[in-house]
C-alpha positions as CSV (number, residue, x, y, z in Angstrom):
1,X,-38.9,108.7,80.5
2,X,-39.5,111.9,78.5
3,X,-36.0,113.5,78.8
4,X,-34.9,113.0,75.2
5,X,-38.3,113.1,73.5
6,X,-39.9,116.4,72.7
7,X,-43.6,117.1,73.4
8,X,-44.4,117.6,69.7
9,X,-43.7,113.9,69.0
10,X,-46.4,112.9,71.5
11,X,-48.8,115.5,70.1
12,X,-48.2,114.2,66.6
13,X,-48.7,110.6,67.7
14,X,-51.8,111.5,69.6
15,X,-53.3,113.5,66.7
16,X,-52.7,110.7,64.2
17,X,-54.3,108.2,66.6
18,X,-57.3,110.5,67.2
19,X,-58.0,111.2,63.6
20,X,-57.6,107.5,62.7
21,X,-60.2,106.8,65.4
22,X,-62.6,109.5,64.2
23,X,-62.2,108.2,60.6
24,X,-62.9,104.6,61.7
25,X,-65.9,105.7,63.8
26,X,-67.5,107.7,60.9
27,X,-66.7,105.4,58.0
28,X,-67.0,101.8,59.3
29,X,-70.3,100.0,59.4
30,X,-69.2,97.1,61.7
31,X,-70.0,97.6,65.4
32,X,-66.7,96.0,66.5
33,X,-64.6,98.3,64.4
34,X,-66.6,101.3,65.7
35,X,-65.8,100.2,69.3
36,X,-62.1,99.8,68.4
37,X,-62.2,103.3,66.9
38,X,-63.6,104.7,70.1
39,X,-60.9,103.0,72.1
40,X,-58.3,104.5,69.8
41,X,-59.7,108.0,70.5
42,X,-59.6,107.4,74.3
43,X,-56.0,106.2,74.1
44,X,-55.0,109.3,72.2
45,X,-56.5,111.4,75.0
46,X,-54.5,109.3,77.5
47,X,-51.3,110.0,75.7
48,X,-52.0,113.8,75.9
49,X,-52.8,113.6,79.6
50,X,-49.6,111.8,80.4
51,X,-47.4,113.9,78.1
52,X,-48.7,117.3,79.2
53,X,-48.5,116.2,82.9
54,X,-44.9,115.0,82.6
55,X,-43.8,118.1,80.7
56,X,-45.7,120.9,82.6
57,X,-45.9,119.5,86.1
58,X,-43.4,116.6,86.5
59,X,-43.7,116.6,90.3
60,X,-47.5,116.0,90.2
61,X,-49.5,112.9,89.2
62,X,-52.8,114.4,88.0
63,X,-52.4,113.3,84.4
64,X,-51.6,109.8,85.5
65,X,-54.7,109.6,87.7
66,X,-56.9,110.9,84.8
67,X,-55.4,108.3,82.5
68,X,-56.1,105.5,85.0
69,X,-59.7,106.8,85.3
70,X,-60.1,106.9,81.5
71,X,-58.8,103.3,81.2
72,X,-61.3,102.1,83.8
73,X,-64.2,103.9,82.1
74,X,-63.0,102.5,78.7
75,X,-62.9,99.0,80.1
76,X,-66.4,99.3,81.5
77,X,-67.6,100.8,78.2
78,X,-66.0,98.0,76.2
79,X,-67.6,95.3,78.3
80,X,-71.1,96.8,78.1
81,X,-70.7,97.5,74.3
82,X,-69.6,93.9,73.7
83,X,-72.5,92.6,75.6
84,X,-74.9,94.7,73.5
85,X,-73.2,93.6,70.3
86,X,-73.5,89.9,71.3
87,X,-77.2,90.5,72.1
88,X,-77.7,92.2,68.7
89,X,-75.9,89.4,66.9
90,X,-78.2,86.8,68.6
91,X,-81.3,88.6,67.4
92,X,-80.3,89.7,63.9
93,X,-77.2,87.5,63.1
94,X,-75.5,90.6,61.7
95,X,-73.6,93.4,63.4
96,X,-73.8,96.0,60.6
97,X,-75.0,99.4,61.7
98,X,-77.3,99.8,58.7
99,X,-79.3,96.7,59.9
100,X,-80.0,98.1,63.3
101,X,-83.4,99.6,62.3
102,X,-84.8,96.0,62.4
103,X,-84.6,96.0,66.2
104,X,-87.2,98.7,66.7
105,X,-90.1,96.4,67.5
């Protein structure tokens, strides 16, 4: 799978994905796009785990197991976050982050 592709390509792809995710997390005001940015950050970490595991220790599977664990945690996080976003939308009829101070009381 990785025979012809150097590790630097995976690192470049992962870095680009990570910084796009961080940019989206910091700049966007919509809760759905913030959630998508968080998922993008987690996926870039998964790429690093798999690439480093395959290059450094090809006979072991630790990177793959960490990736499966991250995917499971990300799925649970996404389902809880979407449930919270739906609840916020029912109360405020808006999912902008700047409007969240209305839910204090």
